[in-house]
Backbone as CSV, one residue per row, in Angstrom:
resi,resn,N_x,N_y,N_z,CA_x,CA_y,CA_z,C_x,C_y,C_z
1,MET,-113.604,5.917,98.896,-112.206,4.793,97.697,-111.975,3.805,99.262
2,ALA,-112.400,3.036,98.661,-112.181,1.640,99.277,-111.146,1.882,100.794
3,GLU,-111.187,1.307,101.792,-110.278,0.955,102.986,-108.686,0.073,102.417
4,PRO,-107.733,1.088,102.778,-106.715,-0.341,102.709,-107.089,-1.230,103.223
5,ILE,-106.220,-2.926,102.662,-105.383,-4.515,103.057,-104.826,-3.632,103.589
6,ARG,-104.298,-4.611,104.484,-103.105,-4.088,105.996,-102.569,-6.311,105.350
7,LEU,-101.294,-5.916,104.992,-101.212,-6.648,104.098,-99.504,-7.513,104.755
8,VAL,-99.181,-8.463,105.308,-98.471,-8.354,105.953,-97.882,-9.699,104.725
9,VAL,-96.362,-9.387,104.450,-95.397,-10.537,103.542,-94.861,-11.004,104.166
10,HIS,-94.868,-12.694,104.350,-94.047,-13.602,104.664,-93.326,-14.087,103.623
11,GLY,-91.413,-14.177,103.955,-90.529,-14.335,102.776,-89.973,-13.222,101.683
12,ALA,-90.390,-11.949,102.207,-90.545,-10.694,102.114,-88.763,-10.249,101.073
13,ALA,-88.002,-10.775,101.449,-86.480,-10.349,101.202,-86.809,-11.439,99.830
14,GLY,-87.579,-12.479,99.047,-87.189,-12.933,98.219,-87.817,-12.706,96.882
15,ARG,-87.059,-13.290,95.554,-87.790,-12.770,94.452,-89.584,-12.661,94.423
16,MET,-89.999,-13.348,95.012,-91.444,-13.226,94.911,-92.181,-12.326,96.087
17,GLY,-91.453,-12.144,96.459,-91.840,-11.470,98.033,-92.160,-9.998,98.043
18,GLN,-90.834,-9.962,97.166,-90.745,-8.156,96.213,-91.574,-8.458,95.324
19,ARG,-91.473,-8.945,95.039,-92.895,-9.174,93.638,-94.060,-8.657,93.854
20,VAL,-94.364,-9.785,94.979,-96.111,-9.645,96.189,-95.631,-7.686,96.043
21,ILE,-95.005,-6.785,96.734,-95.050,-5.359,97.001,-94.671,-4.989,96.372
22,ALA,-94.502,-5.113,95.190,-94.288,-3.968,93.847,-95.840,-4.098,93.551
23,CYS,-96.589,-4.990,93.185,-97.865,-5.148,93.075,-98.308,-5.130,93.594
24,ALA,-98.585,-4.996,95.179,-99.621,-4.501,95.326,-99.629,-2.721,95.841
25,ALA,-97.822,-2.562,95.670,-98.522,-0.150,95.502,-98.397,-0.180,93.625
26,ALA,-98.093,-0.795,93.192,-99.534,-0.566,91.988,-100.848,-1.135,91.063
27,ASP,-101.298,-1.730,92.387,-102.552,-2.606,92.141,-104.048,-1.199,92.340
28,ALA,-104.988,-1.535,91.397,-106.410,-1.076,91.442,-106.779,-0.592,93.294
29,HIS,-107.089,-1.486,94.160,-107.180,-1.989,95.365,-106.071,-1.396,95.767
30,PRO,-106.538,-0.340,96.831,-105.101,-0.250,97.482,-104.446,-0.716,98.402
31,TRP,-103.440,-1.103,99.013,-102.835,-1.981,99.746,-101.950,-1.196,100.933
32,GLN,-101.697,-1.749,102.358,-100.941,-0.912,103.078,-99.759,-2.398,102.964
33,LEU,-98.954,-2.391,102.930,-97.839,-3.188,103.510,-97.717,-2.758,105.177
34,VAL,-97.953,-3.719,105.990,-97.722,-3.676,107.296,-96.217,-4.341,108.003
35,ALA,-95.880,-5.141,107.387,-95.392,-5.760,108.230,-93.945,-6.653,106.647
36,ALA,-92.962,-6.993,107.219,-92.195,-7.293,105.836,-91.724,-8.361,106.278
37,ILE,-91.742,-10.252,106.522,-91.500,-10.958,107.475,-90.144,-11.831,106.414
38,GLU,-89.233,-11.705,107.550,-88.209,-13.195,106.820,-87.185,-14.065,108.145
39,ARG,-86.667,-14.438,107.772,-86.406,-15.821,109.407,-84.766,-14.623,109.884
40,PRO,-85.059,-15.064,111.319,-84.056,-14.514,112.375,-82.236,-14.471,111.464
41,GLY,-81.752,-13.422,111.977,-80.695,-12.772,110.903,-81.170,-13.073,109.691
42,HIS,-81.954,-12.703,109.255,-81.915,-13.018,107.751,-80.477,-11.275,106.830
43,PRO,-79.500,-11.347,106.286,-79.394,-10.598,105.732,-79.093,-9.443,105.170
44,ARG,-80.733,-9.647,104.595,-81.527,-7.820,104.480,-82.556,-7.686,105.831
45,ALA,-82.295,-8.382,106.714,-82.816,-7.774,107.735,-82.651,-6.480,108.610
46,GLY,-83.701,-5.159,108.657,-83.532,-3.797,108.956,-83.962,-3.161,107.222
47,VAL,-83.661,-3.249,106.604,-83.586,-2.737,105.384,-84.957,-2.277,104.500
48,ASP,-85.151,-0.921,104.390,-86.978,-1.271,104.016,-87.406,-1.973,103.013
49,ALA,-88.859,-2.131,102.910,-89.392,-3.783,102.465,-89.474,-3.123,101.214
50,GLY,-90.070,-1.754,100.700,-90.327,-1.251,99.818,-89.347,-1.006,98.956
51,THR,-88.029,0.043,99.502,-86.545,0.118,98.903,-86.306,-1.376,98.525
52,LEU,-86.225,-2.204,99.306,-85.649,-3.658,99.025,-86.604,-4.022,97.367
53,ALA,-87.783,-4.208,97.120,-88.383,-4.551,95.506,-88.263,-3.467,95.304
54,GLY,-87.545,-2.429,95.472,-87.600,-1.436,93.695,-88.048,-0.163,94.129
55,LEU,-88.430,0.210,95.097,-89.747,1.304,95.403,-89.131,1.706,95.930
56,SER,-90.245,3.278,95.720,-90.026,4.328,96.905,-90.634,3.813,98.868
57,PRO,-89.319,4.621,99.639,-89.324,3.818,101.350,-90.592,3.534,101.788
58,ALA,-90.798,2.225,102.499,-92.068,1.721,102.132,-92.751,2.496,103.932
59,GLY,-91.506,2.728,104.203,-91.438,3.009,106.448,-91.293,1.106,107.095
60,VAL,-91.687,-0.154,106.453,-92.180,-0.980,106.603,-90.499,-1.741,106.463
61,ALA,-89.402,-2.122,107.752,-88.446,-2.470,107.538,-88.590,-4.422,107.159
62,VAL,-87.736,-4.883,106.931,-87.040,-6.508,106.856,-87.540,-7.124,108.473
63,ALA,-87.463,-7.526,109.112,-88.462,-8.059,110.246,-88.418,-9.470,110.689
64,ASP,-88.062,-10.205,111.570,-88.243,-11.987,112.331,-89.652,-11.715,112.126
65,GLY,-91.091,-11.328,112.532,-92.161,-10.141,113.333,-93.157,-9.666,113.297
66,TRP,-94.277,-9.942,113.273,-94.724,-8.386,113.774,-96.390,-8.808,114.296
67,SER,-96.264,-6.992,115.200,-97.370,-7.287,115.933,-97.934,-6.490,115.501
68,CYS,-98.674,-5.524,114.995,-99.304,-5.080,114.361,-100.681,-5.140,113.382
69,PRO,-101.510,-4.639,114.313,-102.849,-5.505,113.720,-102.789,-4.943,111.638
70,ALA,-103.681,-6.329,111.427,-103.245,-6.674,110.115,-104.491,-7.379,109.339
71,ASP,-104.840,-7.519,108.043,-105.988,-8.206,107.696,-105.743,-9.653,107.217
72,VAL,-104.577,-9.673,106.697,-104.350,-10.959,105.605,-102.483,-10.706,105.287
73,VAL,-102.764,-12.406,105.513,-101.052,-13.207,105.452,-100.993,-13.311,103.724
74,ILE,-99.979,-13.293,103.327,-98.879,-14.112,101.541,-97.800,-14.535,102.559
75,ASP,-97.804,-15.627,102.597,-96.372,-16.717,102.483,-95.678,-16.985,100.974
76,PHE,-94.449,-16.306,100.851,-94.086,-16.488,99.246,-92.739,-17.158,100.370
77,SER,-92.763,-18.061,100.771,-91.630,-18.454,101.331,-90.261,-19.938,101.830
78,LEU,-89.931,-20.745,101.881,-89.179,-21.918,102.289,-90.388,-22.375,102.772
79,PRO,-90.059,-23.651,101.934,-91.312,-25.420,103.143,-91.356,-25.277,104.916
80,GLU,-89.667,-25.073,105.102,-89.273,-25.341,106.487,-90.340,-23.970,107.565
81,ALA,-90.124,-22.797,106.651,-90.059,-21.781,107.255,-91.919,-21.522,107.788
82,VAL,-92.626,-22.389,106.923,-94.742,-22.597,106.561,-94.900,-22.666,107.921
83,PRO,-94.617,-23.933,108.461,-95.310,-24.025,110.617,-95.516,-23.259,111.084
84,GLY,-94.399,-22.337,110.697,-93.733,-21.304,112.052,-94.702,-20.389,111.214
85,ILE,-94.923,-19.629,110.324,-96.434,-18.670,109.500,-97.853,-19.399,110.038
86,ILE,-98.489,-20.135,110.278,-99.256,-20.792,110.389,-99.242,-20.563,111.447
87,ALA,-98.162,-21.059,112.046,-99.192,-21.093,114.157,-99.225,-19.643,114.476
88,SER,-98.694,-18.253,113.638,-98.427,-16.957,113.881,-99.594,-16.546,113.561
89,CYS,-100.280,-16.439,112.304,-101.649,-16.728,111.835,-102.934,-16.333,112.628
90,VAL,-102.579,-17.761,112.961,-103.998,-18.657,114.438,-103.788,-18.272,115.362
91,ALA,-102.506,-17.951,115.699,-102.117,-16.939,117.375,-103.043,-15.648,117.229
92,LYS,-102.853,-15.253,115.975,-103.187,-14.110,116.074,-104.873,-13.809,115.165
93,GLN,-105.268,-15.164,114.829,-106.327,-14.997,114.524,-106.197,-13.861,113.333
94,VAL,-105.306,-14.250,111.740,-105.150,-13.625,110.535,-105.164,-14.181,109.448
95,PRO,-105.658,-13.901,108.786,-105.819,-15.004,107.087,-104.682,-15.159,106.809
96,LEU,-104.705,-16.529,106.054,-103.399,-16.748,105.179,-103.442,-17.412,103.740
97,VAL,-102.560,-16.585,103.009,-102.480,-17.741,101.648,-101.105,-17.864,101.820
98,VAL,-101.195,-19.005,101.232,-99.849,-19.834,101.374,-99.968,-20.116,99.997
99,ALA,-98.598,-19.769,98.944,-98.463,-19.973,98.056,-96.516,-20.368,98.039
100,THR,-96.137,-21.321,99.205,-95.170,-21.943,98.909,-94.850,-23.566,98.638
101,THR,-94.622,-24.576,97.688,-94.436,-25.214,97.304,-94.003,-26.028,98.178
102,GLY,-93.692,-27.275,98.067,-93.097,-28.396,98.655,-93.451,-28.579,99.854
103,LEU,-94.630,-28.129,99.467,-94.491,-28.607,101.995,-94.686,-30.464,101.881
104,ASP,-93.948,-30.433,103.023,-94.440,-32.078,103.362,-96.189,-32.126,103.902
105,VAL,-95.317,-33.932,104.251,-97.636,-33.881,105.162,-97.713,-33.485,106.520
106,PRO,-96.362,-33.045,107.349,-97.382,-32.546,108.419,-97.036,-30.966,108.632
107,ALA,-96.493,-30.241,107.435,-97.030,-29.412,106.550,-98.441,-28.610,105.787
108,ARG,-98.545,-30.146,105.702,-100.190,-29.936,104.867,-101.530,-30.203,105.947
109,GLU,-100.650,-30.350,106.948,-101.939,-30.841,107.807,-101.508,-30.266,108.937
110,ALA,-100.456,-29.152,109.335,-100.666,-27.899,110.168,-101.835,-27.348,108.961
111,LEU,-101.605,-26.863,108.482,-102.402,-25.926,106.949,-104.270,-26.805,107.526
112,ALA,-103.985,-27.785,107.052,-105.642,-28.164,107.607,-106.331,-28.139,108.837
113,ALA,-105.104,-28.703,110.222,-106.081,-27.867,111.362,-106.070,-26.365,111.509
114,ALA,-105.011,-25.585,110.698,-105.087,-24.356,110.275,-106.596,-23.881,110.104
115,ALA,-107.154,-24.086,109.357,-108.070,-24.066,108.292,-109.247,-24.097,110.195
116,LYS,-109.073,-24.914,110.552,-110.000,-24.640,111.514,-110.842,-23.561,112.522
117,GLN,-110.111,-22.564,111.982,-109.681,-21.721,112.840,-110.049,-20.208,112.317
118,ILE,-109.104,-20.481,110.992,-108.371,-19.120,110.277,-108.974,-19.440,108.850
119,ALA,-109.199,-18.276,108.122,-109.039,-19.187,106.512,-107.871,-18.912,105.921
120,VAL,-107.549,-19.915,105.446,-106.490,-20.375,104.339,-106.823,-20.569,103.492
121,LEU,-105.707,-20.235,102.654,-105.488,-20.856,101.232,-104.869,-20.918,100.203
122,GLN,-104.696,-21.990,100.416,-103.210,-23.190,99.505,-103.085,-22.893,98.286
123,SER,-102.636,-23.516,97.292,-102.531,-23.537,95.875,-101.288,-23.767,95.671
124,PRO,-100.817,-25.269,94.552,-99.554,-25.570,94.321,-99.308,-24.296,93.053
125,SER,-100.207,-23.225,92.289,-100.031,-21.591,91.866,-100.663,-20.877,91.872
126,MET,-100.698,-19.543,92.552,-100.921,-18.877,92.279,-101.537,-17.811,91.228
127,SER,-100.883,-18.619,89.547,-101.539,-18.276,88.379,-102.331,-18.533,88.195
128,LEU,-103.500,-16.989,88.064,-105.078,-17.665,87.727,-104.527,-18.095,85.666
129,ALA,-104.513,-17.594,84.964,-104.021,-18.381,83.857,-103.202,-20.376,84.493
130,VAL,-102.699,-20.982,85.513,-103.035,-21.992,85.212,-103.803,-22.717,86.847
131,ASN,-104.626,-22.014,86.817,-105.881,-22.693,87.925,-106.739,-22.951,86.196
132,ILE,-107.087,-21.563,85.674,-108.193,-22.036,84.450,-107.542,-23.164,83.736
133,ALA,-106.083,-23.264,83.271,-106.386,-24.704,82.847,-106.429,-26.369,83.804
134,MET,-105.790,-25.523,84.673,-106.269,-27.174,85.324,-107.673,-27.449,84.744
135,ASP,-108.825,-26.030,85.129,-110.214,-26.487,85.097,-110.176,-27.549,83.516
136,LEU,-109.270,-26.980,82.408,-109.389,-27.402,80.777,-109.156,-28.729,80.826
137,VAL,-107.688,-28.765,81.707,-107.379,-30.477,82.190,-108.391,-31.492,82.308
138,GLY,-108.751,-31.442,83.459,-109.544,-31.776,84.460,-111.389,-32.402,83.116
139,ARG,-111.673,-31.278,82.451,-112.687,-31.421,81.726,-112.516,-32.205,80.471
140,ALA,-110.750,-31.823,79.989,-110.453,-32.673,78.863,-110.674,-34.227,79.142
141,GLY,-109.893,-34.999,80.595,-109.921,-36.457,81.239,-111.025,-37.012,80.681
142,GLY,-111.595,-35.637,81.857,-113.160,-36.234,81.453,-113.923,-36.722,80.852
143,LEU,-113.845,-35.861,78.981,-114.345,-36.434,78.424,-113.975,-37.556,77.370
144,VAL,-112.149,-37.520,77.863,-111.932,-38.721,77.096,-111.961,-40.091,78.259
145,LYS,-112.679,-39.831,79.040,-112.593,-41.095,80.069,-113.946,-41.290,79.572
146,ARG,-115.274,-40.582,79.227,-116.494,-40.911,79.027,-116.515,-41.417,77.529
147,VAL,-115.377,-41.059,76.724,-116.073,-41.321,75.078,-115.249,-43.416,75.405
148,GLY,-114.277,-43.999,76.356,-113.757,-45.281,76.246,-112.044,-45.391,75.199
149,THR,-112.151,-43.766,74.925,-110.330,-44.020,73.855,-109.516,-44.141,75.181
150,ARG,-107.987,-44.915,74.113,-106.976,-44.763,75.826,-106.487,-42.765,74.904
151,ALA,-105.198,-42.265,75.814,-105.115,-41.351,75.415,-103.903,-41.386,76.918
152,ASP,-103.072,-40.777,75.629,-101.211,-41.272,77.064,-101.304,-39.376,77.563
153,VAL,-100.794,-40.127,79.004,-100.785,-38.169,79.266,-98.993,-37.869,79.345
154,GLU,-98.634,-36.881,79.423,-97.150,-36.279,79.659,-97.621,-35.240,80.334
155,ILE,-96.556,-34.506,80.917,-96.669,-33.516,81.528,-95.240,-32.861,81.615
156,LEU,-94.705,-32.386,81.220,-93.754,-31.306,80.472,-93.746,-30.341,81.723
157,GLU,-92.390,-29.626,82.445,-92.622,-28.859,83.307,-91.168,-27.930,83.451
158,VAL,-90.865,-26.371,83.023,-89.556,-26.000,82.938,-89.547,-25.102,83.334
159,HIS,-88.569,-24.640,84.161,-88.741,-24.375,85.842,-87.007,-23.240,85.641
160,HIS,-87.137,-21.883,85.944,-85.674,-21.422,86.354,-84.605,-22.688,87.052
161,ARG,-83.471,-22.415,86.988,-81.984,-22.448,87.691,-82.590,-23.134,89.053
162,HIS,-83.054,-22.086,89.200,-82.992,-21.949,91.096,-83.805,-22.836,91.897
163,LYS,-84.955,-23.326,91.285,-85.920,-24.280,91.636,-85.766,-25.385,92.016
164,GLU,-86.323,-25.523,93.055,-85.688,-26.654,93.964,-86.810,-27.817,94.120
165,ASP,-87.204,-28.283,93.654,-88.620,-28.890,94.007,-88.450,-29.613,92.358
166,SER,-88.680,-30.843,92.404,-89.318,-30.919,91.229,-89.348,-32.823,91.082
167,PRO,-90.460,-32.769,89.915,-91.662,-31.737,89.430,-91.960,-30.760,90.370
168,SER,-92.031,-30.039,89.478,-93.451,-28.443,91.029,-94.571,-29.517,90.878
169,GLY,-94.957,-28.955,92.192,-96.023,-29.126,92.466,-97.350,-28.834,91.369
170,THR,-97.181,-27.897,90.450,-98.225,-27.371,89.655,-97.431,-28.492,88.768
171,ALA,-97.142,-28.970,88.031,-96.635,-29.835,87.505,-97.619,-31.279,88.230
172,LEU,-97.786,-31.892,89.321,-97.694,-32.782,90.621,-99.490,-32.627,90.753
173,LYS,-99.584,-31.434,90.529,-101.597,-31.072,90.434,-101.766,-31.624,89.081
174,PHE,-101.958,-30.770,88.288,-102.070,-30.919,86.847,-102.141,-33.154,86.282
175,GLY,-100.979,-33.590,87.403,-101.296,-35.296,87.508,-102.016,-35.744,88.420
176,GLN,-102.451,-35.354,89.738,-103.375,-35.402,90.118,-104.760,-35.464,89.797
177,ILE,-104.773,-34.013,88.605,-106.456,-33.708,88.298,-106.570,-34.931,87.040
178,VAL,-105.398,-35.217,86.057,-105.769,-36.544,85.371,-105.652,-37.488,86.135
179,GLN,-105.357,-37.538,86.942,-105.350,-38.925,87.625,-107.045,-39.695,88.166
180,ASP,-107.562,-38.295,87.967,-108.874,-38.390,89.467,-109.936,-38.199,88.376
181,ALA,-109.526,-37.766,86.405,-110.300,-38.296,85.557,-110.292,-39.418,84.763
182,MET,-109.079,-39.535,84.637,-108.946,-40.852,84.176,-108.773,-41.672,84.115
183,GLY,-107.985,-41.999,85.522,-107.981,-43.004,86.280,-106.383,-44.147,86.604
184,GLN,-105.366,-43.186,86.264,-103.978,-44.044,85.835,-103.472,-44.016,87.133
185,THR,-102.830,-45.126,87.581,-102.631,-45.400,88.976,-100.861,-45.056,88.679
186,LYS,-100.147,-45.309,87.715,-98.432,-45.292,87.694,-97.891,-43.541,87.431
187,ALA,-96.767,-43.731,88.046,-96.404,-42.219,87.440,-95.027,-42.459,86.937
188,ALA,-94.433,-42.550,85.716,-93.057,-42.550,85.261,-91.952,-41.106,85.028
189,HIS,-91.063,-41.110,85.756,-90.635,-39.161,86.219,-89.277,-39.843,84.775
190,GLY,-89.092,-38.949,84.193,-87.990,-39.237,83.210,-88.224,-40.098,82.054
191,ARG,-87.668,-40.837,81.450,-86.780,-42.140,80.784,-85.714,-42.351,79.983
192,GLU,-85.285,-43.437,80.932,-84.069,-43.623,80.083,-83.954,-45.346,79.462
193,GLY,-82.399,-45.956,78.571,-82.899,-47.674,78.339,-83.572,-47.686,78.018
194,ARG,-84.070,-48.903,78.177,-85.201,-49.286,77.468,-86.383,-50.119,78.406
195,PRO,-87.580,-49.041,78.806,-88.320,-49.338,79.511,-89.118,-50.285,79.049
196,GLY,-89.064,-49.810,77.737,-90.089,-51.162,77.056,-92.069,-50.311,77.249
197,ALA,-92.837,-51.034,76.525,-93.567,-49.889,76.180,-94.433,-49.036,76.732
198,ARG,-95.356,-48.195,76.427,-95.657,-46.619,77.577,-97.414,-47.836,78.265
199,PRO,-97.235,-48.201,79.173,-98.237,-48.660,80.603,-99.663,-47.374,79.698
200,ALA,-100.881,-48.087,79.527,-101.844,-46.912,79.224,-102.011,-46.687,80.715
201,ASP,-102.235,-46.938,81.847,-102.207,-45.887,82.602,-100.979,-46.310,83.542
202,GLU,-100.248,-45.385,82.879,-98.654,-43.708,83.087,-99.266,-42.993,82.811
203,ILE,-99.218,-41.282,83.985,-98.006,-40.352,83.481,-96.970,-40.509,83.653
204,GLY,-96.949,-39.765,82.177,-95.494,-39.219,82.787,-95.218,-37.830,82.651
205,TYR,-93.713,-37.941,83.866,-93.462,-36.328,84.285,-92.034,-36.087,83.524
206,HIS,-92.118,-35.033,82.897,-90.266,-34.462,82.420,-90.192,-32.879,82.195
207,ALA,-89.319,-32.480,83.632,-88.751,-31.288,84.180,-87.670,-30.919,83.498
208,VAL,-87.880,-29.430,83.548,-86.475,-28.951,82.801,-86.136,-28.110,84.274
209,ARG,-84.606,-28.071,83.880,-84.260,-26.872,84.696,-83.492,-26.103,84.076
210,ALA,-83.296,-24.543,83.634,-82.860,-23.818,82.473,-83.095,-22.297,83.052
211,GLY,-81.833,-21.541,83.492,-82.191,-20.288,82.913,-82.776,-19.518,83.540
212,ASP,-84.073,-18.824,83.640,-84.244,-18.196,84.486,-86.038,-17.856,84.220
213,ASN,-86.449,-19.449,83.150,-87.756,-19.558,82.863,-88.050,-18.969,84.308
214,PRO,-90.232,-18.322,84.171,-90.618,-18.442,85.310,-91.851,-19.340,85.734
215,GLY,-91.530,-20.116,84.650,-93.062,-21.550,84.499,-93.256,-21.158,83.221
216,GLU,-93.557,-23.076,83.118,-94.124,-23.750,81.653,-94.168,-24.780,81.810
217,HIS,-95.515,-24.949,81.834,-96.047,-26.468,81.857,-97.280,-26.993,80.052
218,THR,-96.794,-28.150,80.142,-97.876,-28.279,79.132,-98.436,-29.416,79.312
219,ILE,-99.568,-30.053,79.641,-100.361,-31.437,79.278,-100.512,-31.987,78.245
220,LEU,-99.864,-33.643,77.606,-100.186,-33.709,76.965,-101.682,-34.644,76.480
221,PHE,-102.282,-34.879,75.671,-102.960,-36.086,75.321,-103.066,-36.721,74.003
222,GLY,-102.427,-38.159,74.290,-102.062,-38.681,73.554,-102.667,-39.356,72.676
223,LEU,-103.552,-39.621,71.288,-104.576,-40.105,71.236,-104.372,-40.814,69.655
224,GLU,-105.006,-41.761,70.100,-104.590,-43.045,68.103,-105.100,-41.378,67.187
225,GLY,-103.984,-41.011,66.402,-104.169,-40.127,65.007,-103.988,-39.054,65.406
226,GLU,-103.315,-37.759,66.686,-104.222,-37.219,67.145,-103.907,-37.163,68.250
227,SER,-103.875,-35.477,68.602,-103.043,-35.732,70.513,-103.827,-33.629,70.465
228,LEU,-103.866,-33.263,71.927,-104.318,-32.425,72.463,-102.890,-31.788,73.260
229,SER,-103.149,-30.742,73.362,-101.900,-30.272,74.244,-102.622,-28.956,75.493
230,VAL,-102.636,-28.440,76.397,-102.698,-27.756,76.415,-101.450,-27.403,77.479
231,ASN,-100.995,-26.065,77.251,-100.460,-24.872,77.421,-100.082,-23.805,78.117
232,VAL,-99.082,-23.673,79.051,-99.627,-22.472,80.480,-98.368,-22.028,80.429
233,ARG,-97.656,-20.854,80.667,-96.551,-20.131,80.409,-97.111,-18.844,80.990
234,ALA,-96.364,-18.605,81.837,-95.452,-17.479,82.861,-94.540,-16.878,82.508
235,THR,-95.183,-15.511,81.742,-93.754,-14.228,81.340,-92.912,-13.732,81.695
236,SER,-93.215,-13.626,82.935,-93.040,-12.837,84.479,-92.993,-13.137,85.635
237,ARG,-92.592,-13.270,87.334,-93.485,-13.659,87.954,-94.271,-12.848,88.838
238,ASP,-94.471,-12.037,88.251,-96.248,-10.895,88.237,-97.399,-11.948,87.999
239,CYS,-97.242,-12.949,87.581,-99.043,-13.402,86.875,-98.613,-14.581,88.465
240,TYR,-98.392,-14.601,89.369,-97.850,-15.714,90.686,-98.148,-14.252,91.519
241,ALA,-97.094,-13.091,91.605,-97.642,-12.206,92.254,-98.815,-11.631,92.512
242,GLN,-100.077,-11.527,91.780,-100.697,-11.164,91.454,-102.226,-11.938,91.260
243,GLY,-101.870,-13.358,91.832,-102.720,-14.047,91.407,-103.128,-14.403,93.315
244,ALA,-102.161,-14.194,93.649,-101.365,-14.163,95.608,-102.547,-12.920,96.204
245,LEU,-102.504,-12.270,95.399,-103.223,-10.710,95.998,-104.691,-10.638,95.784
246,ALA,-104.957,-11.149,94.543,-106.418,-11.804,94.108,-106.594,-12.598,95.726
247,ALA,-105.805,-13.932,95.875,-105.951,-14.738,96.580,-106.047,-14.007,97.953
248,ALA,-105.593,-13.513,98.977,-105.421,-12.373,99.630,-106.730,-11.714,99.614
249,ALA,-107.046,-10.776,98.823,-108.480,-9.669,98.935,-109.801,-10.937,99.147
250,PHE,-109.888,-12.649,98.045,-110.637,-12.697,98.375,-110.697,-13.633,99.553
251,LEU,-110.256,-13.363,100.527,-109.803,-14.331,101.988,-110.088,-13.283,103.308
252,ILE,-110.469,-12.317,102.932,-110.990,-10.366,103.200,-112.524,-11.406,103.750
253,GLY,-112.603,-11.027,104.766,-114.143,-12.053,105.433,-114.814,-12.762,105.665
254,LYS,-114.180,-14.682,105.135,-114.709,-14.606,104.761,-114.037,-15.644,106.181
255,PRO,-115.613,-17.077,106.398,-115.226,-17.428,107.647,-114.151,-18.404,107.367
256,ALA,-113.405,-19.488,108.216,-112.219,-20.808,108.724,-112.961,-21.091,107.780
257,GLY,-111.985,-21.932,106.965,-112.431,-22.474,105.970,-110.952,-23.041,104.889
258,LEU,-110.694,-24.187,104.306,-109.157,-24.448,103.465,-109.700,-23.889,102.126
259,TYR,-109.168,-22.759,100.956,-109.923,-22.657,100.179,-108.612,-22.714,99.492
260,SER,-109.478,-22.705,98.110,-107.853,-22.266,96.947,-108.861,-21.690,95.856
261,MET,-107.743,-21.300,94.484,-107.592,-20.933,93.850,-108.945,-21.363,93.180
262,ARG,-109.361,-21.561,92.823,-110.377,-22.982,92.497,-111.490,-22.039,92.889
263,ASP,-112.415,-21.525,94.146,-112.882,-20.606,94.916,-112.388,-19.732,94.653
264,VAL,-111.369,-18.862,94.215,-111.470,-17.456,93.761,-111.946,-17.341,92.658
265,LEU,-111.757,-18.087,91.021,-112.228,-18.144,90.395,-113.416,-18.682,90.012
266,GLY,-114.188,-18.953,91.163,-115.548,-19.500,91.044,-115.981,-21.157,90.043
267,LEU,-114.770,-22.221,89.994,-115.050,-22.891,89.694,-115.479,-23.509,90.692
């Protein structure tokens, strides 16, 4: 039997942190939860992380740091908490998966600097299906560009009411992929009034926040007389947790560097 991977979950009391802990317990590969991290003074501090995730007690209490040996850290926290976990992982020389979205420029720069010392994987989405869809969208955009026909690209994303950033990091990544393939230079975030005819070099973004939708993205290529849509939809948050675990397993033994889910999928 394979040796368990010693796992630290940062943001362990959050919705996604709890799902990472639960999915790790059910995964075919053995995982050993060694630390469950939250901010100092968190109301769930001291609670058993397994119990919090709806499992049997794991013998690991939610705390604001860790000192035990670890093989990898998965971060599902808040943007402002990411620099702290980056610094901890660099100091301890532990690989890091960053699944938190909405990172600002200093956080992204800290990630790039950390990747010179440890293995870091960051992605706007941990979903395997989303990352496959990104590959498909890039190919579609490249083919449209090669043919030379006009295609108007609109990106619609739907998320739960609690999501704070808009458009989603995943939607923006889809837009960047389209822009790289087709060369658009403008972005429109929703439309109202009389903005005039739609320019060809524009990508439209539309964000819906309602209910408990864990995430849905549609990328529409509108051509003359026909259209092509790539749609990817999460039915539960477990797809993000399972993707993060796949990313964490991928990082074990990898040299320092900045990796993505494309590396995990071999794209």
